[in-house]
C-alpha positions in Angstrom: -1.8 -71.3 11.5 -3.7 -73.2 8.8 -6.2 -75.9 9.9 -7.2 -78.8 7.7 -10.7 -79.6 8.9 -13.5 -81.6 7.5 -16.3 -79.6 5.8 -19.8 -79.8 7.2 -22.8 -80.5 5.1 -26.5 -81.1 5.8 -28.7 -83.8 4.4 -32.4 -84.5 4.9 -34.5 -87.6 4.8 -37.8 -86.1 3.7 -40.9 -88.1 4.5 -43.5 -87.1 1.9 -46.7 -88.7 0.6 -46.0 -92.0 2.4 -42.5 -92.4 1.1 -39.0 -90.8 1.1 -37.8 -88.2 -1.4 -34.7 -89.1 -3.2 -33.0 -87.0 -5.9 -30.7 -87.9 -8.8 -27.6 -85.7 -8.8 -26.8 -83.5 -11.8 -23.1 -83.1 -10.7 -20.3 -85.5 -9.7 -20.5 -87.7 -7.9 -23.6 -89.0 -9.8 -26.2 -91.3 -8.4 -29.2 -91.2 -6.1 -28.9 -89.0 -3.1 -30.7 -87.3 -0.2 -31.4 -83.6 -0.7 -28.6 -81.6 0.9 -25.5 -79.6 0.5 -22.6 -77.6 2.0 -23.4 -75.9 5.2 -23.3 -72.1 4.6 -21.8 -69.6 7.0 -24.3 -67.4 9.0 -27.2 -69.9 9.4 -27.9 -72.8 11.6 -27.5 -76.4 10.4 -31.3 -76.8 10.5 -31.8 -73.6 8.4 -29.2 -75.0 5.9 -31.1 -78.3 5.7 -34.4 -76.5 5.1 -32.8 -74.2 2.4 -31.1 -77.1 0.6 -34.3 -79.2 0.6 -36.2 -76.3 -0.9 -33.6 -75.6 -3.5 -33.4 -79.2 -4.7 -36.9 -80.5 -4.3 -39.2 -77.4 -4.2 -40.7 -78.7 -0.9 -41.2 -76.9 2.3 -40.0 -79.1 5.2 -40.3 -79.2 8.9 -37.5 -80.9 10.7 -38.8 -83.5 13.1 -35.5 -84.9 14.4 -31.8 -85.3 14.0 -31.1 -88.6 12.3 -27.4 -88.8 12.7 -23.9 -87.4 12.0 -21.8 -89.2 9.4 -18.1 -88.6 9.6 -16.3 -91.4 7.6 -13.4 -89.6 5.9 -14.1 -91.7 2.7 -17.9 -90.9 2.6 -17.3 -88.3 -0.1 -14.7 -88.9 -2.9 -14.2 -85.1 -3.3 -12.9 -84.4 0.2 -13.5 -85.2 3.9 -17.1 -83.9 4.4 -19.3 -84.5 7.5 -23.0 -84.9 7.1 -25.5 -83.7 9.7 -28.6 -85.6 8.6 -32.1 -84.7 9.7 -35.5 -86.3 9.3 -38.2 -84.0 8.1 -41.8 -83.9 6.8 -42.3 -82.3 3.4 -45.2 -80.4 2.0 -45.9 -78.7 -1.3 -45.2 -79.7 -4.9 -42.2 -81.9 -5.6 -40.0 -80.5 -8.4 -36.3 -81.1 -9.0 -34.2 -78.0 -9.2 -30.7 -76.7 -8.3 -28.2 -79.7 -8.2 -31.0 -82.3 -8.7 -31.6 -83.7 -12.1 -34.7 -85.6 -10.8 -36.6 -85.8 -7.5 -39.1 -88.5 -6.8 -40.9 -90.2 -3.9 -40.1 -93.9 -3.2 -41.9 -96.3 -0.9 -39.9 -97.7 2.0 -39.9 -101.1 0.2 -38.6 -99.6 -3.0 -35.8 -97.8 -1.0 -34.8 -101.1 0.6 -34.5 -102.6 -2.9 -32.6 -99.6 -4.3 -30.1 -99.8 -1.4 -29.2 -103.3 -2.7 -29.3 -102.6 -6.5 -28.6 -98.9 -7.2 -25.7 -96.5 -7.0 -26.0 -93.9 -4.3 -23.7 -90.9 -4.0 -21.6 -90.6 -0.9 -22.9 -92.9 1.9 -26.5 -92.1 1.4 -27.4 -95.8 1.0 -25.9 -96.4 4.5 -27.8 -93.4 5.9 -31.1 -94.7 4.4 -30.4 -98.2 5.7 -29.9 -96.8 9.2 -33.1 -94.8 8.9 -35.1 -97.8 7.7 -33.7 -99.9 10.6 -35.0 -97.3 13.0 -38.4 -97.3 11.3 -38.6 -101.1 11.5 -37.7 -101.0 15.2 -40.7 -98.8 16.0 
């Protein structure tokens, strides 16, 4: 029997130097994005998030919590992908690599503005809006 299942991915909201790390994607779909990628066989989702963050940003991260799981079948134009999104603290030197054309730190206020004015890949603008709503509620 052949199963047609969604593909899991991991993404990470990295808190770093008082802001949030956002990358610009090299590959389709283009736009701003959270560091992340396809969940590889043989490791935990948390290990995958740490690996993807390191590959795309050069940062070492410590996951502090699960932010959420995003399952909308239309969240990724390539196929039905599920995002397991974590919140983490980052350390080290920020440097774009792997699938990231650029990696930068943005203040919370700048991220709020970007959500309204910039193009994000996938549903990462929604994920960030949900995160900022939680930050504001603290």
